[in-house]
Structures are given as structure tokens and as C-alpha cells.
C-alpha positions in Angstrom: -6.0 9.8 9.3 -6.2 11.3 5.8 -9.2 10.6 3.6 -9.0 11.7 0.0 -10.5 11.0 -3.4 -8.3 9.2 -5.9 -7.7 12.7 -7.5 -6.3 13.9 -4.1 -9.2 16.1 -2.9 -9.9 15.9 0.8 -13.1 14.1 1.9 -15.0 15.1 5.1 -15.1 12.3 7.6 -15.7 11.7 11.3 -13.6 9.7 13.7 -16.0 7.6 15.8 -13.5 7.2 18.5 -13.6 3.4 18.5 -11.0 2.8 15.7 -13.5 3.4 12.9 -14.2 6.4 10.5 -17.5 7.4 9.2 -17.3 8.6 5.6 -20.3 9.7 3.5 -20.0 8.6 0.0 -22.2 8.7 -3.0 -23.0 5.4 -4.7 -19.9 4.4 -6.6 -17.7 6.8 -4.8 -14.1 6.0 -3.9 -11.7 7.3 -1.2 -8.2 6.5 -0.1 -7.6 6.3 3.7 -4.1 6.5 4.9 -2.1 7.8 7.9 -1.7 11.6 7.9 1.7 12.7 6.5 2.2 9.5 4.5 1.8 9.4 0.8 1.0 5.8 -0.2 2.5 4.2 -3.3 -0.5 3.4 -5.4 1.4 1.7 -8.2 0.2 -1.8 -9.1 3.4 -3.9 -9.6 4.8 -7.4 -8.8 5.6 -8.2 -5.2 8.9 -9.9 -4.6 8.7 -13.5 -3.2 9.5 -13.5 0.5 9.5 -17.3 0.8 9.2 -20.0 -1.9 5.9 -21.8 -1.9 3.9 -24.3 -3.9 2.4 -23.0 -7.2 -1.4 -22.6 -7.4 -3.8 -21.9 -10.2 -1.3 -23.0 -12.8 -0.7 -26.4 -14.4 2.3 -28.3 -12.9 
């Protein structure tokens, strides 16, 4: 696993061996956790519809 700040700096972490990571963060801190060797696409964009469904939250 790779643990980095949003700016790309590595963050120290410990693999607890049970499928969890231990990450020390200051209050308000943020990290990105992703598989090693994979650069995630962090762009916020619309997701294509995979199957039509009923509308929700909008007037009919």
C-alpha cells in the first residue's frame, strides 16, 4: 500500500497484519491510500450510467 498526502508526500504508516493500516495524523490531516504502483485518478467527474434507474431527489 502507498500512503501519501494530497500533495504527494509519503506518510509513515504501519501494516497491522490484519488487513488494516495504522496512520498517525494531526487533526484535520488528510492522506490518500492506494495500491503501490497505481496512481489513482482523483478527478471529480460524472460517472456514466451503467443501468437506467428511477430518478431520485428531483421532481418528476
